[in-house]
C-alpha positions, 0 to 999 in steps of 0.5 A: 743432339740437335742444338738448333732452335727454329725461328718460331721457338726463338720468337716465342722465347724472346717475345713472351719472355721479354713482355713477361719481364716488363711485368716482373720489372714493374713488380720487382722495382716500380711497385716498390717505388710507387709504394715509397713515393705515393703511400709510405716510406716504411721499408717494412711495407716493401719487405712485406709486399716482396715476401707475400708475393714470393709465397704466392708465386711459389705456391701458384707455380707449384700448383699450376705447373703440376696442373700443366703437366697433368693436362699436357698443355702449356699454350693455354696456361701461357695465353690466358695467364698473360691476358689476366696478368696484364689486366691485374697490372693495369689495375694498380692505377686505381690504388691511391690513398684517396681511394683507400680512404673512400673504401675504408673511411675508418682506417688510416688512408696510407696504411689501407692503401699500402695493404691494398698494394700488397694484396693486389700484388699477390693477385697480379703475381698469381696470374703472372706465375701461372703464365710465366713461372709455371707454364712458360718456364716449363715450355722453355725446358720442353723445347730446349736440350743440354746442347742449346740451353746455355745459349737459350739461358744467356738470351733469357737472362738478358731479357730482365735487363732489356726490360729495365732498359726500355722502361728506364729509357722510355717510360721512367719519366711517367713515374717521375711525373707521378703519372702512374695511371698511364704507366701501369695501363701501358704495360698492362695492355702490352702483357694482355696483347702478348697473351692473345699473340701466344694463342697463335705463336706457341705450340705444345711439343708433340711428346708432351702428353697428359699425366694420369697420376694423382694430382695432389700426391704429385704436388708433394713429389719434389719435397719427398726426401727420397726424391732429393736423394735421387736427384742430388745434383738438381737440389744442390743446384737449387741450393746454389741458386737460392743463396745467389738469389737471397744475395740479390734480393738484399739490395735489389728491391731498394736499388732505385730508392738508394740511387735516387735518395741516398746518392742523390742521382736523379738521372738514374735512368741514364746510369742504369741504362748504361749498366744494363746495355753493357751487362746485357752484352757481356751476358750474350757473349758469355752464353757461348762459353757456358756450354763449352766450359761447363756450367759449374766451372763457369759459375766460380769466376762469375761469382767473383765478378759479382762480388767485386761489383758489390764491393764497388757499389759500397764505396762509390758515390758518383754517377760514373762510379755507379756505372762502373761498379754497376756494370761489374755487379750486373754482369756477374749477376747475369752470368751466374743466373744463366749458368745456374739456370741452365744447370737446373734445366739439365738435371730436371726430370723430363717427365715432371718439368712443370712440377719442378718449376714450383720446386724451383720457385721455392729456392729461386723466388720464395725463400730469397724474396722473403729472406733477402728483403728482410735482411736489407730492411734490417740493414737499412733501419740499422743504418738510421739514415733519414730525412724530413719531408713535409714534416714526415721522417723518411727512411733511406737505404744505406750502402750496407745493403751491398756488403750484406749481399756480398756476405750472403753470396760467399755462401754459394761456394758451399753447394758449388763445391759439392757439385764439383765433387760429384762431377769429379766422381 
C-alpha cells in the first residue's frame, strides 16, 4: 500500500488545516476570554457558549458531511465554508455591551451582549463545521490510507498547537490591549482568503462518486444499533476519544483565565509558547512510532503522560512549573489525539466517510463540550475563588479542574481494554 502523499495534498492538509485551527483556537479559547474580560465573568455563560456551539457543530457536520457524500464533492464545501467562516469570525468585532444596549434598550446590556456572543458563536460554528469538520476531515480520510495516517494525523495534531503559538506570540497583545476589533478582523480575513485558495488547491479524489441513497435515511445510518454492532472497533474508538475529549474540556476552556487570574501570570503567552513548541516537537516525533507500534498500544503510555501532566498542573504555581507540567500534559494530549484519531480513520467505512464525520463529532465534540465545561464550571463555582473589581465579584478558575480532568481521563482505559481484547481475538 502506497504510504506517500504528494506535495499538493500535503500543502492542502497543512494550509487549510492550520488556518482552520486559527479560527477554532479563537473560538475555543479567545471567545471565552473576550466574554470574560469585556462582558461577564460568570462561568455559566462560557459553559453555555461551549455547549451550544458543540451541539451546532455536531448537527452541522452530520448534515453537511452526509450531503458532501451524496453530491460527491469536498472542494466546494471547504472553499465556500471557509469564506463564510471568516466573515462570521470578523463579525465578533461588532459585539459590545454598548451595541447590545442599542439593539435591546430594555434588557440588561451585559446579559444581552453575552447572549449575542453565544448566538454568533453558533453561526460561526455552522460555517466552520461545514467546511472543516464535515468536508475537510472527510477529505483527509479520502486522501490518506492506513499506511500513512499515523504520520498525517501527527502533523494535523500539532496544527492546533502551532495555531495557538502563532496567536499567542504575535497577536495576543491585541487582546490584552482590548483591541478585539483588529484581532477578529485579521483572522476573519485570513480564513476567508484560504477559502478562495482552496478553490484552486483542493481536488476531489477520482473515486469519490455521488451517492444515490436516501439522504434523510442516511443521516440516521450511524446511529442504528445494527451499524454499531457491525463496527465495534469504530464505536469503541469513538467512546475512547469521547472520554479523552471530556477530560480535555474540563480545563481547556478556562486555561488562559486560570493562568492569568488564579496564578497571576500575565506573560502567559511566553509560558504557553514554550509549552506548545515542545509539545509540537514531541507530537511530530511520535508520529513515526504510532503506525509501527500500533495505535491502541501507543495510547496507553500517552495517556499516562497526560495524567502526569494534569497532576503537575494541580500543584504548580510558578511560570517555570506551568511550563514543565504543561509540556508533559500537552505532549500526552497530542499523542492521544493523533493515535485515536488515526484509529478512527482506519475503521471508518470508506463509502460513508462524510457521514461518519458527523458521528465522530457527537463523540469528539458535542458530548465532550457539553459535559466537560459543565464539570469545570461546577468545580470552579465549588472552589469559591473570587475577587472584587470595580465593585463586581468575579469568579476565578481553581486548580481542582485538573484533578477532575484526570479522573475523567482514567475512564479511557475501559474502551481501550475492549479494543485490545478484540485485537487479540
